[in-house]
C-alpha positions as CSV (number, residue, x, y, z in Angstrom):
1,X,0.0,0.0,0.0
2,X,1.5,3.3,-1.0
3,X,1.5,6.4,1.3
4,X,-0.9,8.3,-1.1
5,X,-4.6,8.0,-0.7
6,X,-5.9,4.5,-1.6
7,X,-8.8,4.7,-4.1
8,X,-11.7,2.3,-4.1
9,X,-14.9,2.5,-6.0
10,X,-17.7,1.1,-3.7
11,X,-20.6,-0.5,-5.6
12,X,-23.3,-2.0,-3.4
13,X,-25.1,-3.6,-6.3
14,X,-23.5,-4.4,-9.6
15,X,-25.0,-5.5,-13.0
16,X,-22.1,-7.7,-13.9
17,X,-22.7,-11.3,-12.6
18,X,-19.1,-12.2,-12.3
19,X,-18.5,-9.6,-9.7
20,X,-21.8,-9.7,-7.8
21,X,-21.7,-11.0,-4.2
22,X,-24.8,-11.6,-2.1
23,X,-26.5,-13.9,0.2
24,X,-29.7,-16.0,0.2
25,X,-31.3,-17.5,3.3
26,X,-32.8,-20.9,2.8
27,X,-34.9,-23.1,5.2
28,X,-34.7,-26.8,5.7
29,X,-38.4,-27.2,4.9
30,X,-40.6,-25.9,2.0
31,X,-42.7,-22.7,2.4
32,X,-41.1,-21.4,5.6
33,X,-43.7,-19.7,7.8
34,X,-41.3,-17.1,9.2
35,X,-39.0,-14.3,7.9
36,X,-35.5,-13.0,8.5
37,X,-35.4,-9.7,10.4
38,X,-33.7,-7.6,11.4
39,X,-30.7,-8.2,9.1
40,X,-27.3,-6.4,8.9
41,X,-24.6,-7.5,6.4
42,X,-21.5,-5.7,7.5
43,X,-18.2,-5.9,5.6
44,X,-14.9,-4.4,6.7
45,X,-12.4,-3.2,4.0
46,X,-8.9,-2.2,4.9
47,X,-6.0,-0.7,2.9
48,X,-4.4,-4.1,2.8
49,X,-7.1,-5.2,0.3
50,X,-6.9,-8.8,1.4
51,X,-9.7,-11.1,2.5
52,X,-12.8,-9.1,3.6
53,X,-14.4,-9.8,7.0
54,X,-18.2,-10.0,6.7
55,X,-20.5,-10.2,9.7
56,X,-24.1,-11.3,9.0
57,X,-26.2,-10.2,11.9
58,X,-29.8,-11.5,11.9
59,X,-32.7,-12.9,13.8
60,X,-35.7,-15.0,12.9
61,X,-39.1,-13.2,12.8
62,X,-41.6,-15.7,14.2
63,X,-45.3,-15.0,13.4
64,X,-47.6,-14.1,16.3
65,X,-49.6,-17.3,15.8
66,X,-46.6,-19.6,16.0
67,X,-43.9,-20.4,18.5
68,X,-40.2,-21.1,18.1
69,X,-41.0,-24.9,18.4
70,X,-43.3,-24.7,15.4
71,X,-40.5,-23.5,13.1
72,X,-37.4,-25.3,14.6
73,X,-35.1,-26.3,11.8
74,X,-31.6,-25.7,10.4
75,X,-31.1,-22.7,8.2
76,X,-28.8,-22.3,5.2
77,X,-26.9,-19.3,3.7
78,X,-26.0,-19.4,0.1
79,X,-23.0,-17.1,-0.4
80,X,-21.7,-16.4,-3.9
81,X,-18.0,-16.4,-3.0
82,X,-15.2,-18.3,-1.2
83,X,-15.1,-18.5,2.6
84,X,-11.9,-19.2,4.5
85,X,-12.4,-22.0,7.1
86,X,-11.4,-21.4,10.8
87,X,-9.7,-24.6,12.0
88,X,-10.2,-23.6,15.6
89,X,-14.0,-23.9,15.3
90,X,-14.1,-27.5,14.1
91,X,-13.8,-30.0,11.3
92,X,-15.8,-30.0,8.0
93,X,-19.2,-31.7,7.8
94,X,-19.0,-34.6,5.3
95,X,-22.8,-34.6,4.9
96,X,-22.6,-31.1,3.4
97,X,-19.9,-32.1,1.0
98,X,-21.9,-35.2,-0.1
99,X,-25.1,-33.0,-0.6
100,X,-23.3,-30.6,-2.9
101,X,-21.3,-33.1,-5.0
102,X,-24.6,-35.1,-5.5
103,X,-25.9,-32.1,-7.4
104,X,-23.0,-32.0,-9.8
105,X,-20.8,-29.4,-8.2
106,X,-17.1,-29.8,-7.3
107,X,-16.1,-29.0,-3.7
108,X,-12.9,-26.9,-3.5
109,X,-12.9,-26.2,0.3
110,X,-14.8,-26.9,3.4
111,X,-14.7,-26.3,7.1
112,X,-16.5,-24.2,9.7
113,X,-16.9,-20.5,10.5
114,X,-17.7,-18.9,13.8
115,X,-21.3,-18.4,14.9
116,X,-22.3,-16.6,18.0
117,X,-25.3,-14.9,19.7
118,X,-25.2,-11.3,20.7
119,X,-27.2,-10.2,23.7
120,X,-28.5,-6.7,22.9
121,X,-29.4,-6.0,26.5
122,X,-26.4,-7.3,28.5
123,X,-25.4,-4.8,31.1
124,X,-21.9,-3.8,31.9
125,X,-20.0,-5.7,29.2
126,X,-21.9,-4.3,26.2
127,X,-23.2,-6.6,23.5
128,X,-20.9,-9.4,24.2
129,X,-21.0,-12.4,21.8
130,X,-21.8,-15.9,23.1
131,X,-20.0,-18.4,20.9
132,X,-22.1,-21.3,19.5
133,X,-20.2,-24.6,19.9
134,X,-19.2,-26.0,16.5
135,X,-20.0,-22.8,14.6
136,X,-21.5,-23.1,11.2
137,X,-20.2,-25.8,8.8
138,X,-19.8,-24.9,5.1
139,X,-18.6,-26.1,1.7
140,X,-17.2,-23.9,-1.0
141,X,-17.9,-25.3,-4.5
142,X,-17.7,-24.5,-8.2
143,X,-19.6,-25.5,-11.3
144,X,-17.7,-26.7,-14.4
145,X,-18.7,-27.7,-17.9
146,X,-16.8,-28.2,-21.2
147,X,-18.4,-25.1,-22.8
148,X,-18.1,-22.4,-20.1
149,X,-15.3,-23.7,-18.1
150,X,-15.1,-23.3,-14.3
151,X,-17.5,-20.9,-12.5
152,X,-16.7,-18.4,-9.7
153,X,-17.0,-20.2,-6.3
154,X,-20.1,-20.2,-4.1
155,X,-20.5,-21.3,-0.5
156,X,-23.3,-23.4,1.1
157,X,-23.4,-22.7,4.9
158,X,-25.5,-24.6,7.4
159,X,-26.7,-22.6,10.4
160,X,-27.6,-25.1,13.1
161,X,-30.9,-24.4,14.9
162,X,-30.5,-22.6,18.2
163,X,-33.3,-21.3,20.5
164,X,-31.6,-17.9,20.4
165,X,-32.4,-17.6,16.7
166,X,-36.0,-16.8,17.6
167,X,-35.2,-14.9,20.8
168,X,-35.8,-11.2,20.5
169,X,-33.1,-10.5,23.1
170,X,-30.4,-11.9,20.7
171,X,-29.0,-11.2,17.3
172,X,-27.1,-14.2,15.7
173,X,-23.8,-13.3,14.3
174,X,-22.2,-15.3,11.5
175,X,-18.6,-14.3,11.0
176,X,-17.2,-14.9,7.5
177,X,-13.6,-14.4,6.2
178,X,-14.3,-14.0,2.5
179,X,-12.3,-13.9,-0.7
180,X,-13.0,-12.2,-4.0
181,X,-15.2,-9.2,-2.9
182,X,-12.5,-6.8,-4.0
183,X,-11.5,-6.7,-7.6
184,X,-9.1,-4.5,-9.6
185,X,-10.9,-1.8,-11.6
186,X,-10.0,-1.8,-15.3
187,X,-8.0,1.3,-16.2
188,X,-5.8,2.6,-19.0
189,X,-2.0,2.9,-18.5
190,X,-2.5,6.7,-18.3
191,X,-5.0,6.3,-15.4
192,X,-2.7,3.9,-13.6
193,X,0.3,6.2,-14.0
194,X,-1.5,9.2,-12.7
195,X,-3.8,7.7,-10.1
196,X,-2.3,4.3,-9.3
197,X,-4.3,1.1,-9.0
198,X,-8.0,1.3,-8.2
199,X,-10.4,-1.3,-6.9
200,X,-14.1,-2.2,-6.8
201,X,-16.0,-3.8,-4.0
202,X,-19.5,-5.2,-4.5
203,X,-22.0,-6.5,-1.9
204,X,-25.7,-7.2,-2.6
205,X,-28.6,-9.2,-1.5
206,X,-30.8,-11.8,-3.3
207,X,-28.4,-12.0,-6.3
208,X,-28.9,-15.3,-8.0
209,X,-27.4,-15.0,-11.5
210,X,-24.0,-16.4,-10.8
211,X,-23.5,-19.8,-12.4
212,X,-22.7,-21.7,-9.3
213,X,-25.6,-20.0,-7.4
214,X,-28.6,-20.3,-9.7
215,X,-28.9,-24.1,-9.7
216,X,-28.9,-24.1,-5.9
217,X,-31.4,-21.3,-5.7
218,X,-33.6,-22.9,-8.4
219,X,-33.8,-26.2,-6.6
220,X,-34.5,-24.6,-3.2
221,X,-36.6,-21.7,-4.4
222,X,-39.6,-22.9,-2.4
223,X,-37.5,-22.7,0.7
224,X,-36.1,-19.2,0.3
225,X,-36.8,-17.1,3.5
226,X,-38.1,-13.7,2.8
227,X,-37.2,-10.5,4.7
228,X,-39.5,-9.4,7.4
229,X,-40.7,-5.9,8.3
230,X,-37.7,-5.2,10.5
231,X,-34.8,-3.1,9.2
232,X,-32.4,-4.8,6.8
233,X,-29.2,-3.0,5.8
234,X,-26.0,-3.6,3.9
235,X,-23.0,-1.9,5.4
236,X,-19.4,-1.4,4.1
237,X,-16.8,0.0,6.6
238,X,-13.7,1.5,5.1
239,X,-10.8,1.8,7.5
240,X,-8.2,4.6,7.4
241,X,-10.7,7.0,6.0
242,X,-8.2,9.9,6.1
243,X,-6.4,8.2,3.2
244,X,-9.4,7.0,1.3
245,X,-10.9,8.2,-1.9
246,X,-14.2,6.7,-3.1
247,X,-14.8,7.5,-6.8
248,X,-18.4,6.3,-7.1
249,X,-21.2,4.6,-5.2
250,X,-24.2,2.7,-6.6
251,X,-27.1,2.7,-6.3
252,X,-27.9,6.4,-5.6
253,X,-29.7,5.5,-2.4
254,X,-26.5,4.4,-0.8
255,X,-25.4,6.7,2.0
256,X,-21.9,7.6,3.1
257,X,-20.9,9.0,6.5
258,X,-18.3,8.7,9.3
259,X,-18.7,5.7,11.5
260,X,-20.4,6.4,14.8
261,X,-18.3,3.7,16.6
262,X,-15.1,3.1,14.7
263,X,-12.2,5.6,14.6
264,X,-11.1,7.0,11.2
265,X,-13.7,4.8,9.3
266,X,-16.1,5.8,6.5
267,X,-19.3,3.8,6.3
268,X,-21.3,3.3,3.1
269,X,-24.8,1.8,3.8
270,X,-28.0,0.8,2.0
271,X,-31.4,-0.1,3.4
272,X,-33.0,-3.1,1.7
273,X,-36.6,-2.9,0.4
274,X,-38.4,-6.2,1.3
275,X,-41.0,-5.5,-1.5
276,X,-38.3,-6.2,-4.1
277,X,-38.5,-10.0,-3.5
278,X,-35.8,-11.9,-5.3
279,X,-34.3,-8.8,-6.9
280,X,-30.7,-7.9,-6.0
């Protein structure tokens, strides 16, 4: 990283399928009678431009006529990108690998990622995280055929059921160490000489066009969990804001401001509209 300002174009949604990153919540059973909400997808970008840390904070919105026991089941998160396993959390789940390979995909990595519950009302220690033993097992896979070659990776994550998923005192926190969210921005040699390298980061929701993602979505489309009425937001935190230049943001509804909790950090955020359905 040079001493001059690091430039990064932040795109919260992107039309190009090869650079779109998103998430899709899936239930174990068809026609889930519950929703996801609130939801916060928070990514942290640093000048090192390495793997990006993403925290998915969410809760299950249980209808008034049902109880947590009525909807108890494992949840899944379909993430269009690679996730780095955390060996300290545990070993891979062979059943997940078998499930994915049976559908014609090639597994390129597997493991577990940390999962915790954050008590929003804990006194004294703030919103301390309570780790969930075993975390969330996952497999990262690609799709390959003779005509189109190998696809970009996607990850299938199993979120084991925990009573705190439906407890309004808690927000569940899925911690992902991801690869591929940041890409080099194409530029002419004149632009590179004058401005140096620039980069693009993309993060979106309900993006299903990626080659490795669409077949998994299509098979499980009757199990997709919708967003509830609670707030849902995408958040990108950019560290070292004093040396940051953001060229462009998309869509226009995205908002940029200084972080309220992090020092020298710019935050770009976007509220999600639940009425969009499966639209990125």
